[in-house]
Structure formats: C-alpha cells, structure tokens
TIVO-223029 format. One record per residue: residue number from 1; residue in three letters; x, y, z of N, C-alpha, C in turn. Coordinates in steps of 0.2 Angstrom, whole numbers. Example, Ala and Ser with C-alpha at 12.3 -4.5 7.8 and 13.67 -1.06 7.14 Angstrom:
REM TIVO-223029
seq:type:n.x:n.y:n.z:ca.x:ca.y:ca.z:c.x:c.y:c.z
1:ALA:66:-28:39:62:-22:39:66:-16:39
2:SER:64:-11:35:68:-5:36:64:0:39
***
This chain:
REM TIVO-223029
seq:type:n.x:n.y:n.z:ca.x:ca.y:ca.z:c.x:c.y:c.z
1:MET:115:64:-45:109:67:-41:104:61:-39
2:ARG:102:62:-33:97:57:-31:90:57:-35
3:ARG:88:52:-37:81:52:-41:76:48:-36
4:VAL:70:51:-36:65:48:-32:58:48:-36
5:CYS:54:44:-34:47:43:-37:42:45:-32
6:LEU:38:50:-33:32:52:-29:26:50:-33
7:THR:22:45:-31:17:43:-35:10:44:-33
8:LEU:5:45:-37:-2:46:-35:-6:41:-40
9:PRO:-7:35:-38:-12:31:-41:-19:33:-40
10:THR:-23:34:-46:-30:36:-45:-35:33:-50
11:HIS:-41:32:-48:-46:30:-53:-52:35:-52
12:ARG:-51:41:-49:-57:45:-48:-54:52:-48
13:ALA:-59:57:-48:-57:64:-49:-53:67:-43
14:CYS:-48:70:-44:-44:72:-39:-39:78:-41
15:THR:-42:83:-44:-38:88:-47:-34:92:-41
16:GLY:-38:93:-36:-35:96:-30:-29:93:-27
17:THR:-29:86:-27:-24:82:-25:-18:82:-29
18:ILE:-19:82:-36:-14:83:-41:-10:89:-40
19:ALA:-13:95:-38:-10:101:-37:-6:101:-31
20:ALA:-9:98:-26:-5:98:-19:1:93:-19
21:ILE:1:88:-23:6:83:-23:12:86:-27
22:ALA:10:90:-32:15:93:-36:19:98:-32
23:GLU:15:102:-27:19:106:-23:23:102:-18
24:GLU:21:96:-16:26:92:-12:32:90:-16
25:ALA:31:89:-22:37:87:-26:42:93:-27
26:ALA:39:99:-28:43:105:-29:47:106:-23
27:ASP:44:105:-17:47:107:-11:53:102:-9
28:GLY:51:95:-11:57:90:-10:63:91:-14
29:ALA:61:94:-21:67:95:-25:71:101:-23
30:ALA:68:106:-20:71:112:-18:75:111:-12
31:GLU:72:107:-7:75:106:-1:81:101:-1
32:PHE:80:96:-5:85:90:-5:90:90:-11
33:GLY:88:95:-16:92:94:-22:91:88:-26
34:ALA:85:85:-25:84:79:-28:80:80:-34
35:GLU:81:75:-39:77:74:-45:70:70:-43
36:ILE:65:74:-43:58:71:-41:54:69:-48
37:HIS:53:63:-48:48:61:-54:41:60:-51
38:LEU:37:64:-53:30:64:-50:26:60:-55
39:LEU:24:54:-53:21:49:-57:13:48:-55
40:ILE:9:50:-60:2:49:-59:0:44:-63
41:LEU:-3:38:-60:-5:32:-63:-13:33:-63
42:ASP:-16:34:-69:-23:36:-70:-27:31:-73
43:SER:-31:28:-69:-36:23:-72:-43:26:-72
44:SER:-44:33:-72:-50:36:-72:-54:35:-78
45:PRO:-61:36:-78:-65:36:-84:-63:42:-88
46:ALA:-65:42:-95:-62:47:-100:-64:54:-97
47:PRO:-70:56:-95:-71:63:-93:-66:66:-88
48:VAL:-65:61:-83:-61:63:-77:-54:63:-79
49:LEU:-52:58:-84:-45:58:-86:-43:65:-90
50:ALA:-48:67:-93:-47:74:-97:-46:80:-92
51:GLU:-50:80:-87:-49:85:-81:-42:84:-78
52:HIS:-40:78:-77:-33:77:-74:-28:80:-79
53:ARG:-29:78:-86:-24:81:-91:-23:88:-91
54:GLN:-29:92:-90:-29:99:-89:-26:101:-83
55:ALA:-27:98:-78:-24:100:-71:-16:99:-72
56:VAL:-14:93:-75:-7:92:-75:-4:98:-80
57:ALA:-7:99:-85:-4:104:-90:-4:111:-87
58:ALA:-8:112:-82:-8:119:-78:-3:119:-73
59:LEU:0:114:-71:5:114:-66:11:118:-67
60:PRO:13:123:-63:19:127:-64:25:123:-65
61:ALA:30:125:-69:36:121:-70:40:122:-64
62:SER:43:117:-61:47:117:-55:54:114:-56
63:PRO:59:117:-55:66:115:-55:67:108:-52
64:GLY:69:103:-55:70:96:-52:64:92:-52
65:VAL:59:94:-55:53:90:-55:51:88:-62
66:THR:50:82:-63:47:79:-70:41:76:-69
67:VAL:36:77:-72:29:74:-71:28:69:-77
68:HIS:25:63:-75:23:58:-79:16:57:-78
69:HIS:11:58:-82:4:56:-81:2:51:-86
70:LEU:2:45:-84:0:39:-88:-7:36:-88
71:ASP:-10:36:-93:-17:33:-93:-16:25:-93
72:GLU:-21:21:-93:-20:14:-93:-17:11:-100
73:ASP:-19:15:-105:-16:12:-112:-8:13:-112
74:GLU:-6:19:-109:1:20:-109:5:16:-104
75:GLN:1:14:-98:4:10:-93:4:3:-96
76:ARG:-1:1:-100:-1:-6:-103:5:-7:-108
77:ALA:6:-2:-112:11:-2:-117:18:-4:-113
78:PHE:19:0:-108:26:-1:-104:26:-7:-101
79:LEU:21:-10:-98:21:-16:-95:21:-22:-99
80:ARG:18:-21:-105:19:-27:-110:26:-27:-112
81:GLU:29:-22:-114:36:-22:-116:41:-25:-110
82:VAL:39:-23:-104:43:-26:-99:42:-34:-98
83:ALA:36:-35:-98:34:-42:-97:36:-47:-102
84:THR:36:-44:-108:39:-48:-114:46:-49:-114
85:ARG:50:-44:-112:57:-44:-111:59:-49:-105
86:SER:55:-50:-100:57:-54:-94:54:-61:-94
87:ALA:48:-62:-97:45:-68:-97:43:-72:-103
88:GLY:43:-68:-109:41:-71:-115:34:-74:-115
89:ALA:33:-81:-115:27:-84:-116:22:-82:-110
90:SER:25:-81:-104:21:-79:-98:19:-72:-98
91:ALA:20:-68:-103:19:-61:-103:12:-59:-101
92:ASP:7:-62:-105:0:-61:-104:-2:-61:-97
93:ARG:0:-67:-94:-3:-68:-87:0:-63:-82
94:LEU:7:-61:-83:10:-56:-79:6:-49:-80
95:LEU:5:-48:-87:2:-41:-88:-5:-41:-85
96:GLU:-9:-46:-84:-15:-46:-81:-14:-45:-73
97:LEU:-9:-48:-70:-8:-47:-63:-5:-40:-62
98:MET:-2:-37:-67:0:-30:-66:-5:-24:-67
99:LEU:-10:-26:-72:-15:-21:-73:-21:-25:-74
100:PRO:-24:-27:-69:-31:-31:-69:-36:-26:-71
101:SER:-42:-29:-73:-48:-25:-75:-51:-22:-69
102:ARG:-50:-25:-63:-53:-23:-57:-49:-19:-53
103:VAL:-51:-15:-48:-47:-11:-43:-42:-16:-39
104:SER:-36:-14:-39:-31:-18:-35:-26:-13:-32
105:TYR:-26:-13:-26:-22:-8:-22:-15:-10:-22
106:GLY:-14:-17:-23:-7:-19:-24:-4:-18:-30
107:ALA:-8:-19:-36:-6:-19:-42:-4:-12:-44
108:CYS:-8:-7:-42:-6:0:-44:0:2:-41
109:THR:2:0:-35:8:1:-32:14:-3:-35
110:ASN:13:-9:-37:18:-13:-41:20:-9:-47
111:ARG:15:-6:-51:16:-3:-57:21:3:-56
112:ALA:20:7:-50:24:12:-48:31:10:-47
113:PHE:32:4:-44:38:1:-42:42:0:-49
114:LEU:39:-3:-54:42:-5:-60:44:1:-64
115:ILE:39:6:-64:41:12:-67:47:16:-64
116:ALA:47:16:-57:52:19:-54:59:16:-55
117:GLN:59:9:-56:65:6:-59:67:8:-65
118:ALA:62:9:-70:64:12:-77:67:19:-76
119:LEU:65:23:-71:67:29:-71:73:30:-67
120:ARG:76:24:-64:82:24:-60:81:27:-54
121:CYS:75:27:-51:74:30:-44:76:25:-39
122:THR:78:28:-33:80:25:-27:75:24:-22
123:SER:69:27:-23:64:26:-18:57:27:-22
124:VAL:52:25:-19:45:26:-21:41:29:-15
125:HIS:37:34:-16:33:38:-11:26:38:-13
126:ARG:22:35:-9:15:34:-12:10:39:-8
127:ARG:6:42:-12:0:46:-9:-6:44:-12
128:ASP:-12:45:-9:-19:43:-12:-23:49:-14
129:SER:-28:48:-18:-32:53:-21:-37:56:-15
130:ASP:-38:53:-10:-43:55:-5:-39:57:1
131:SER:-34:61:0:-30:64:6:-27:71:5
132:ARG:-26:74:10:-24:81:10:-18:82:15
133:TYR:-15:87:15:-9:89:20:-11:93:25
134:GLN:-8:92:31:-9:96:37:-5:103:36
135:TYR:-7:108:39:-4:114:39:-1:116:46
136:ALA:5:119:46:8:122:52:11:128:50
137:ASP:10:134:54:12:140:53:11:142:45
138:GLY:5:140:43:3:142:36:6:139:30
139:ARG:10:134:32:13:130:27:11:122:27
140:PRO:11:119:21:9:112:21:14:108:24
141:VAL:12:102:28:17:98:31:18:92:27
142:PHE:24:92:23:25:87:18:28:81:21
143:PRO:26:75:20:29:69:23:36:67:19
144:LEU:36:70:13:42:68:9:49:70:12
145:HIS:48:76:17:54:78:20:57:72:25
146:GLN:53:69:29:55:64:33:57:58:29
147:GLU:54:56:24:55:50:19:62:51:16
148:LEU:64:57:13:70:58:10:76:59:15
149:THR:74:61:21:79:61:26:82:55:28
150:TYR:78:50:29:80:43:32:80:37:27
151:LEU:76:37:22:76:31:18:83:30:14
152:GLY:84:23:15:91:21:12:97:22:16
153:GLN:96:26:21:102:28:25:103:22:30
154:ARG:110:21:32:112:16:37:109:19:44
155:ALA:105:14:47:102:16:53:106:19:58
156:ASP:112:17:60:116:20:65:118:27:63
157:ASP:119:28:56:121:35:54:115:40:55
158:VAL:109:38:56:104:43:57:100:42:63
159:ARG:103:38:68:100:37:74:99:43:78
160:GLN:105:47:78:105:53:82:100:58:80
161:SER:98:58:74:93:64:71:86:62:73
162:ALA:85:56:75:78:53:76:76:56:83
163:THR:70:57:84:67:58:91:69:53:96
164:ARG:68:47:94:70:41:98:71:35:94
165:SER:75:30:96:77:24:93:75:18:97
166:LYS:72:14:93:70:7:96:72:1:92
167:LEU:78:2:89:81:-3:84:83:-9:88
168:PRO:81:-15:85:83:-21:89:91:-22:89
169:PRO:94:-25:93:101:-26:94:103:-29:87
170:GLY:109:-27:85:112:-30:79:109:-27:72
171:SER:104:-22:72:101:-20:66:104:-13:64
172:GLY:109:-10:68:111:-3:66:114:-3:59
173:ASP:117:-8:57:121:-8:50:116:-8:44
174:ARG:110:-10:46:105:-11:40:102:-4:38
175:ARG:100:-4:32:97:2:29:90:3:31
176:VAL:88:10:31:81:11:33:77:9:26
177:ALA:72:4:27:69:1:21:62:5:20
178:VAL:59:8:25:52:10:24:52:16:29
179:ALA:48:22:27:47:27:31:39:29:30
180:GLY:36:30:35:29:31:35:26:35:41
181:GLY:20:38:39:16:41:44:9:38:43
182:SER:4:41:47:-3:38:47:-7:44:44
183:PHE:-14:44:46:-18:49:44:-22:52:50
184:VAL:-24:58:50:-28:61:55:-35:63:52
185:GLY:-40:63:56:-47:65:53:-51:59:53
186:GLU:-56:58:49:-61:53:49:-58:46:48
187:MET:-60:42:52:-58:35:50:-62:33:44
188:SER:-61:27:42:-65:24:36:-72:25:37
189:VAL:-75:29:32:-82:30:33:-86:23:33
190:ASP:-84:18:29:-88:12:29:-88:8:35
191:VAL:-82:7:38:-82:4:44:-84:8:50
192:ALA:-84:14:50:-86:19:55:-93:18:56
193:GLU:-97:17:51:-104:16:52:-106:10:55
194:ILE:-102:4:54:-103:-2:57:-102:-1:65
195:ARG:-96:2:66:-95:3:73:-100:7:77
196:ASP:-103:12:74:-108:16:77:-115:12:77
197:LEU:-116:8:73:-122:4:73:-122:-2:78
198:ASP:-117:-5:78:-116:-11:83:-109:-12:85
199:PRO:-106:-9:90:-99:-10:92:-97:-18:92
200:ASP:-101:-22:95:-100:-29:96:-99:-32:89
201:THR:-103:-31:84:-102:-33:77:-96:-31:74
202:TYR:-95:-24:75:-89:-21:72:-83:-25:75
203:GLY:-82:-26:82:-77:-30:84:-76:-37:82
204:GLU:-82:-40:80:-82:-47:78:-79:-47:70
205:LEU:-81:-42:66:-78:-42:60:-71:-40:59
206:VAL:-69:-35:63:-62:-33:63:-58:-38:66
207:GLY:-60:-41:71:-57:-47:74:-55:-52:69
208:LEU:-59:-53:64:-57:-58:59:-50:-57:55
209:SER:-48:-51:56:-42:-49:52:-36:-51:56
210:LEU:-37:-52:63:-31:-54:67:-29:-61:68
211:PRO:-23:-63:69:-22:-70:70:-26:-73:76
212:GLU:-28:-79:74:-32:-82:79:-29:-83:86
213:ASP:-23:-84:86:-19:-85:93:-17:-78:96
214:CYS:-20:-73:94:-18:-66:97:-21:-66:104
215:PRO:-17:-65:109:-20:-64:116:-26:-60:116
216:GLU:-31:-61:121:-37:-57:121:-35:-50:123
217:ILE:-31:-49:127:-29:-42:130:-27:-38:124
218:TRP:-23:-41:119:-20:-38:113:-26:-37:108
219:ARG:-30:-42:108:-35:-42:102:-40:-36:103
220:ASN:-42:-35:109:-46:-29:110:-43:-22:108
221:HIS:-37:-22:110:-33:-16:109:-32:-15:101
222:LEU:-30:-20:98:-29:-20:91:-36:-18:87
223:ILE:-41:-21:89:-48:-20:86:-49:-12:87
224:ASP:-48:-10:93:-49:-3:94:-45:2:90
225:ALA:-39:0:89:-34:4:85:-35:3:77
226:SER:-38:-2:75:-39:-3:68:-43:3:64
227:PHE:-41:5:58:-44:9:54:-45:16:57
228:ARG:-41:17:63:-42:24:67:-37:29:65
229:GLY:-31:27:62:-26:31:60:-23:34:67
230:ALA:-21:40:66:-18:44:72:-22:48:76
231:GLY:-29:47:75:-34:51:78:-35:58:75
232:ASN:-35:63:80:-37:70:77:-32:75:79
233:GLY:-26:73:82:-21:78:84:-18:82:78
234:ALA:-16:88:80:-13:92:75:-6:92:75
235:PHE:-2:93:70:5:93:69:8:99:73
236:ASP:13:98:78:16:103:81:23:104:79
237:ARG:27:98:80:34:98:78:35:91:76
238:ASP:41:89:73:43:83:71:44:78:76
239:HIS:41:72:76:43:67:80:44:61:76
240:ALA:50:58:76:52:52:72:55:47:76
241:THR:52:41:75:55:35:79:58:30:74
242:LEU:64:28:75:68:24:71:67:17:74
243:ALA:64:12:70:62:6:73:59:2:67
244:PRO:58:-5:68:54:-9:63:47:-6:64
245:ILE:44:-4:58:37:-1:59:32:-6:59
246:SER:27:-5:64:21:-9:64:16:-7:59
247:PRO:13:-12:55:9:-10:50:2:-6:52
248:MET:1:-7:59:-5:-4:62:-3:4:63
249:ARG:3:6:62:4:13:64:5:18:58
250:VAL:5:15:52:6:19:46:0:17:41
251:ASP:0:22:36:-5:21:31:-2:21:24
252:MET:-5:17:20:-2:17:13:-3:23:9
253:CYS:-7:28:12:-7:35:8:-1:39:10
254:ASN:3:37:15:8:41:18:14:36:19
255:ILE:17:34:14:22:29:14:28:30:9
256:GLY:34:28:11:40:28:6:44:22:7
257:PHE:46:19:1:49:12:1:56:13:-2
258:ASP:61:10:1:68:10:-3:68:5:-8
259:HIS:72:6:-13:72:2:-19:75:-5:-18
260:GLU:79:-6:-13:82:-12:-11:76:-17:-9
261:LEU:71:-14:-6:65:-18:-4:61:-20:-10
262:TYR:58:-15:-13:53:-16:-18:55:-19:-25
263:ARG:62:-19:-26:64:-22:-32:65:-30:-31
264:ARG:64:-32:-25:65:-39:-23:58:-42:-22
265:VAL:53:-39:-19:47:-42:-17:41:-37:-19
266:PRO:36:-39:-23:31:-35:-24:25:-35:-19
267:LEU:19:-32:-21:14:-33:-16:9:-37:-20
268:PRO:4:-40:-16:-1:-45:-18:-5:-41:-23
269:PRO:-6:-44:-29:-11:-40:-34:-18:-42:-33
270:ALA:-20:-45:-28:-27:-47:-27:-32:-41:-29
271:PRO:-37:-42:-33:-41:-37:-35:-47:-37:-30
272:ASP:-50:-31:-30:-56:-29:-25:-55:-32:-18
273:THR:-49:-30:-16:-47:-33:-9:-43:-27:-5
274:ILE:-46:-24:0:-42:-19:4:-36:-23:8
275:GLY:-32:-19:10:-27:-21:15:-21:-25:13
276:THR:-22:-28:7:-16:-33:5:-10:-29:3
277:ASP:-11:-22:2:-5:-18:0:-1:-17:6
278:TYR:-2:-19:12:2:-18:18:7:-24:18
279:PHE:7:-28:13:12:-34:14:19:-33:16
280:LEU:22:-28:12:29:-26:13:30:-23:20
281:LEU:25:-20:23:26:-17:30:26:-23:35
282:HIS:22:-28:34:23:-34:38:30:-37:37
283:LEU:32:-38:31:38:-41:29:44:-38:33
284:THR:44:-31:32:50:-27:35:50:-27:42
285:HIS:44:-27:45:43:-28:52:46:-34:55
286:ASP:44:-40:52:46:-46:54:53:-48:53
287:ALA:56:-45:48:63:-46:46:68:-41:50
288:ARG:64:-37:54:68:-32:59:72:-27:55
289:LEU:69:-25:49:73:-20:45:71:-13:48
290:PRO:76:-9:48:74:-2:51:69:2:47
291:GLY:65:5:51:60:9:47:60:16:51
292:LEU:56:21:48:56:27:51:48:29:52
293:GLN:46:29:58:39:31:59:38:39:61
294:HIS:35:43:57:35:50:58:28:52:60
295:ASN:27:59:61:20:61:63:18:67:58
296:ARG:21:66:52:18:71:47:12:67:43
297:HIS:7:67:47:1:63:45:-3:66:40
298:ILE:-6:63:35:-10:65:30:-17:66:33
299:VAL:-21:71:30:-28:72:32:-32:68:28
300:ASN:-36:64:31:-40:59:28:-47:62:26
301:PHE:-50:61:20:-57:63:19:-60:58:14
302:HIS:-66:59:13:-69:54:9:-73:57:3
303:THR:-72:54:-3:-75:57:-9:-82:55:-9
304:GLU:-86:59:-12:-94:58:-12:-95:51:-15
305:GLU:-91:48:-19:-92:42:-22:-93:36:-17
306:ARG:-89:37:-11:-89:32:-6:-95:32:-2
307:ARG:-99:38:-3:-105:38:1:-112:36:-3
308:THR:-111:34:-9:-116:32:-14:-117:25:-12
309:ASP:-123:22:-14:-125:15:-13:-120:11:-17
310:ALA:-118:13:-23:-113:9:-27:-106:9:-24
311:GLY:-104:15:-21:-98:15:-18:-98:11:-11
312:PHE:-103:11:-8:-104:8:-1:-103:0:-3
313:LEU:-107:-2:-8:-107:-10:-9:-100:-12:-11
314:ALA:-97:-8:-16:-90:-10:-18:-85:-10:-12
315:TYR:-85:-5:-8:-80:-6:-2:-82:-12:2
316:GLN:-88:-13:4:-90:-18:8:-88:-25:5
317:LEU:-88:-26:-1:-86:-32:-4:-78:-33:-4
318:ARG:-75:-27:-5:-68:-27:-4:-66:-28:3
319:PHE:-69:-26:8:-68:-27:15:-69:-35:17
320:ALA:-74:-37:14:-76:-45:15:-70:-49:12
321:LYS:-68:-47:6:-63:-51:3:-56:-50:7
322:PHE:-55:-45:10:-49:-44:14:-49:-49:20
323:LEU:-55:-49:23:-56:-54:29:-55:-61:27
324:LEU:-57:-63:21:-55:-70:18:-48:-70:16
325:ALA:-45:-65:13:-38:-65:12:-33:-66:18
326:LYS:-36:-64:24:-31:-64:30:-31:-71:32
327:ALA:-35:-76:30:-34:-83:32:-28:-85:29
328:TYR:-26:-83:23:-20:-85:20:-14:-81:22
329:LEU:-15:-74:22:-10:-70:24:-7:-71:31
330:ASN:-12:-72:35:-10:-73:42:-5:-79:43
331:THR:-6:-84:39:-2:-90:39:5:-88:37
332:VAL:5:-84:32:12:-81:29:15:-77:34
333:TYR:11:-73:38:14:-68:42:17:-72:49
334:ALA:14:-77:50:16:-81:56:23:-84:54
335:ARG:24:-86:48:30:-89:46:36:-84:45
336:THR:34:-78:43:39:-73:42:41:-70:49
337:ALA:36:-70:54:38:-68:61:42:-73:64
338:ALA:41:-79:63:45:-84:66:52:-84:63
339:ALA:53:-83:56:59:-83:53:64:-77:55
340:GLY:60:-71:56:64:-65:58:70:-64:54
341:ASP:76:-63:57:82:-61:53:84:-66:48
342:ALA:81:-72:48:83:-77:43:80:-76:36
343:LEU:75:-70:36:72:-68:30:78:-64:26
344:LEU:83:-62:29:88:-58:26:94:-62:23
345:ASP:97:-59:18:103:-62:15:109:-59:19
346:THR:115:-61:17:121:-58:21:122:-51:20
347:GLU:119:-47:15:119:-40:15:113:-37:18
348:GLY:109:-40:21:103:-37:25:97:-36:20
349:HIS:97:-39:15:91:-38:10:86:-44:11
350:ILE:80:-43:9:75:-49:10:77:-54:4
351:THR:76:-60:6:77:-66:2:71:-68:-1
352:ALA:69:-65:-7:63:-66:-10:60:-73:-11
353:SER:65:-78:-12:63:-85:-14:60:-88:-7
354:THR:63:-86:-1:60:-88:5:53:-86:6
355:VAL:52:-80:5:45:-77:6:40:-80:1
356:ALA:42:-81:-6:38:-84:-11:36:-91:-9
357:GLY:41:-95:-6:39:-101:-3:34:-101:2
358:PHE:34:-97:7:29:-96:12:22:-95:9
359:VAL:22:-90:4:16:-88:0:13:-94:-4
360:ARG:17:-98:-7:15:-104:-11:12:-109:-6
361:ASP:16:-110:-1:13:-115:4:6:-114:7
362:SER:5:-107:7:-2:-105:10:-8:-107:6
363:VAL:-6:-108:-1:-12:-109:-6:-15:-116:-4
364:SER:-12:-120:-1:-14:-127:1:-18:-127:8
365:LEU:-19:-121:11:-23:-120:17:-30:-123:16
366:ASP:-32:-127:21:-39:-130:21:-44:-124:21
367:ARG:-49:-125:16:-53:-119:15:-59:-119:20
368:THR:-59:-124:25:-64:-124:30:-64:-117:34
369:ASP:-58:-115:36:-57:-108:39:-60:-103:35
370:VAL:-58:-103:29:-60:-97:24:-68:-97:24
371:ALA:-71:-103:23:-78:-103:23:-81:-101:29
372:ARG:-78:-103:35:-81:-101:41:-81:-93:42
373:ARG:-75:-90:39:-75:-83:40:-81:-80:35
374:LEU:-82:-83:30:-87:-80:25:-94:-81:29
375:ASP:-95:-86:32:-101:-87:36:-102:-82:41
376:ALA:-96:-80:45:-97:-75:50:-98:-68:48
377:VAL:-95:-67:42:-97:-60:39:-104:-60:37
378:ASP:-107:-65:34:-114:-65:32:-118:-64:38
379:ARG:-117:-68:43:-121:-67:49:-121:-60:52
380:ALA:-115:-57:52:-114:-50:55:-117:-45:50
381:TYR:-117:-46:44:-121:-41:40:-128:-41:40
382:ARG:-131:-47:41:-138:-48:42:-140:-46:48
383:ARG:-136:-46:53:-137:-44:60:-138:-36:60
384:LEU:-133:-33:56:-134:-26:55:-140:-23:51
385:GLY:-142:-27:47:-149:-26:43:-148:-20:38
386:GLY:-153:-17:36:-153:-12:31:-150:-13:25
387:ARG:-145:-9:23:-142:-10:17:-136:-15:17
388:TYR:-135:-17:24:-130:-22:25:-132:-29:23
389:THR:-139:-30:23:-142:-36:20:-141:-37:13
390:THR:-141:-31:9:-139:-31:2:-132:-34:1
391:VAL:-128:-32:5:-121:-34:5:-121:-42:6
392:ALA:-124:-44:11:-124:-51:13:-127:-55:7
393:ASP:-132:-53:4:-135:-56:-2:-130:-57:-7
394:ALA:-126:-51:-8:-121:-51:-14:-116:-56:-12
395:LEU:-114:-57:-6:-109:-61:-4:-111:-69:-5
396:ALA:-117:-70:-3:-120:-76:-4:-121:-79:-11
397:GLY:-122:-74:-15:-123:-76:-22:-116:-77:-26
398:ARG:-111:-75:-22:-104:-76:-25:-100:-80:-21
399:ARG:-103:-84:-17:-99:-88:-12:-94:-92:-15
400:SER:-96:-96:-19:-91:-101:-22:-85:-97:-25
401:ARG:-87:-92:-29:-82:-88:-33:-77:-85:-28
402:LEU:-80:-82:-22:-76:-78:-17:-71:-83:-14
403:LEU:-73:-89:-12:-69:-94:-9:-63:-96:-14
404:ASP:-65:-97:-21:-60:-98:-26:-55:-93:-26
405:GLU:-57:-87:-27:-53:-81:-28:-48:-80:-22
406:ALA:-50:-81:-16:-46:-80:-10:-40:-84:-11
407:ARG:-41:-90:-13:-35:-95:-14:-31:-93:-20
408:ASP:-35:-92:-26:-31:-91:-32:-27:-84:-32
409:ASP:-30:-79:-28:-26:-73:-27:-19:-74:-24
410:MET:-18:-79:-19:-12:-81:-17:-7:-85:-22
411:ALA:-10:-89:-26:-7:-92:-31:-4:-87:-36
412:ASP:-8:-82:-38:-6:-77:-42:0:-73:-39
413:PHE:-1:-72:-33:5:-68:-29:11:-72:-30
414:ALA:11:-78:-28:17:-83:-28:20:-83:-36
415:HIS:16:-83:-41:18:-83:-48:21:-76:-49
416:LEU:18:-71:-47:21:-64:-48:28:-64:-44
417:MET:29:-66:-38:35:-66:-35:40:-70:-38
418:ASP:39:-75:-41:43:-79:-45:47:-75:-51
419:HIS:43:-71:-54:45:-67:-59:47:-60:-58
420:TRP:46:-58:-52:47:-51:-50:54:-48:-51
421:GLU:59:-51:-49:66:-48:-50:68:-48:-57
422:ALA:65:-53:-61:66:-52:-69:62:-46:-71
423:LEU:56:-45:-69:52:-39:-71:56:-32:-69
424:THR:58:-32:-63:61:-26:-61:68:-25:-65
425:GLY:71:-30:-66:77:-29:-70:76:-27:-77
426:ALA:71:-30:-80:68:-28:-87:66:-21:-87
427:SER:63:-19:-82:61:-12:-82:67:-7:-82
428:ALA:72:-9:-78:78:-4:-78:81:-4:-85
429:GLU:81:-10:-89:84:-10:-95:79:-6:-100
430:ALA:73:-6:-99:68:-3:-104:68:4:-104
431:GLY:69:7:-97:68:14:-96:61:17:-98
432:LEU:60:23:-97:54:27:-98:55:34:-101
433:ALA:52:35:-107:53:42:-110:50:47:-105
434:VAL:54:53:-105:52:58:-101:46:62:-104
435:THR:41:63:-100:35:66:-103:34:74:-102
436:ARG:37:76:-96:38:83:-95:43:85:-91
***
C-alpha cells in the first residue's frame, strides 16, 4: 500500500487547521486507498501545545490515517538517534541544524522529510497553520488529490490526464518530482503594508530578491507577482499543468515532494529567514524535472500574532535576512540554471554532491554586495518611517551579526548537504513508533 506523509509544522495555535488537515488526510486515504501518516510537528508554547493535544485526541478515527503529534522533545529524541547513527561525533551540530532554537522554515520541513523516511513514505505534503481550504459545491477542495494523482509518476504516463503539458523535450521519462498550488486571498500582511505606503520602496525591496542581471521588463513583472499568490479567484474545476514548476507560481503551504527528491537534497536550515525553503523548487525547475502545477489553492489568512508589534518586527527581520540570503542563493541558482540537465544522474535524479559544491562555493562570495543590500534595506525602512524606523534601528544594531549569519547559514547548509543522504538512510533504519 502506498504510504504518504501529510505534515503540519506549527509553532502557534491552530486547532481549526488540525481538524481541517485531518479531514484532508481521511479524504486522501479513502479516495486513493493510501496509508496517510498525518504528522504534526509542534513547537508551540506549553498552553498551546496542550490545546493541540486535546484537538488531536478529539479527531475521529479514520481508516487508513495514522496521526503523529510530536512536540520538540519527541522530535529531538528521534533526531538525536538518527544523527548519532549517521554522523557520530558530528551529531550535535547536525541536531542544531535540524532543530534550531529559532524559527526555521527549512528545518521544520527537513524534519518532516526525515520522519517520512522513517515511516517509509514515498512523498511529503506540507500545509501551514495559517491556511484554510477553498470550498466548491459545499465540499473542501483538497490539494492532496492532485498531489497523489501525479507525484512519482512517469511524466509521459500522466501527460494525457493533465489540462496541458509544457514538458521540455526529452523529459517525458522522468518522474514528477513536485506538485503544488498557490494561495488565494490576502497577500502577506507585512509586505502589503509596505506596498500600500510606498509602491516605489516596495519595488526596491522586493527587487533585491531578484538576480541583478534580470531584464528590466521581467523585473517589474516579477516584483508585481511576488507575494501575491493566485489572486482572489475561486476554484471552479481542476486545471493542471505538467511542466517544470516556477517557484513564483506555488507556495510552500500547498506543496508535495516525491521521496526521490527530498531523500537526496534538504532545504537550507537558515533560522529567522523567510523564503529559503523554496530551494528545492528552484532546483527541480533548473534541472527540468517534471512538476504538476494545479489550481487547488489554499485560502491564506493571518493570525492575530502577525498583526502585533512583536509579530511585525519578527517578520520584518526575517524578510531582511531573506534579502541578504538571496545574495548567496542567487549565485547558486545561476549555476543550477546553467547546469540544467547536468544536475541529474543517469536515472534522472538530482546529484546532491554537485549542488553541495555550488552551495559551498557561494560561501566565499565577496560580502560587499551583502553589505550593500543591508544598507539599501536600512534606507528603505527609514524612508517608510513610523514603526519601520524601529526595524531599521534593530537591523543597524545587529549589522555585523547579520552579515556573518548570512554567510554562515550557507556554510551550515553545505555541511547539512554533505551528511543528508546518511541522515535519510539512518532515518529509514531507525523507523518511528506509531502513535495513533
């Protein structure tokens, strides 16, 4: 029986999302005859964790669905065993990269990848705590349907079932490595305010995420499309495009990965940095691996925490770190784009050592560009004024540390990549006890 992992990483209250994702798991098990492992990776504070435990206990039993609700202590115990099996003396450093003390969008998904390996799953499907499902004809529209239909299948075998195909020549024998949709509804509340306050400053900041050699005509289009998702359209019927997926067209709250991808290459574990968890999307696109882009978009909403002063400051610092990280990541993406098919081995799988070499080489990047980016962010926030001045002051007070972290995060990523296949192998050997 096909085993898949539907995962919800969270560090905040989301009992409604837990109930909704359990319904998606039950629907997927019933429709596809699959064994669905619903994995909730919970880093919430104790009172919220207790609420989540009650919500999980209240879930109705569903045939084919097994629920795993792991707090950080339980995750740490599993990761320590796996790291010790695979790396011995380096276990402590790997454990810190897998479960850092600060928020890491890449690390939480990497933990899901390792646990999925332990559960012998063939795919990982990620949702987020601040998302809901669309409804059509009174029923929720679950992305898992499209993900399970296409993931891991030979592209030519499912070409006819897609609405359209834009596969590059010669890629039809390759397996579908990723399936994803976007979101509808509100764009990111944090950057939406910047756009509303000063569109030119918004364009300047978002433009820092793009490659410097991006043609002007494309630059303006990409800036306009960033953080916007799929707009406000409602689901009417399925539209599925079989093609290498652009990272701009899908969202990490609505994504599924085949195990042949994530068991070879992890995500950057950079803490307090948005956007770095899109690394595998860039990689599969550049390697011309088949993907499935669908329109079962998640409904985006924002928790009240994001609207508080503390939540605002935390996100803006993560956004600024993302703009610094892109100095390094864009050099890697330029090389993966140039390599194209050469990123793959003879069986059509990513060659992890090649990618690790690109990441390691980026660490030696001249920090002049990174410092220039930080200066540009500082000026932009001071121009916006108000509470953005507080952000600029916080960035200025951490300037040296931020520059060091942007470089060190890439070195940590290269180190994790060097050990990743040993970690995924050790996870498969360790297994995971069934919790429900």
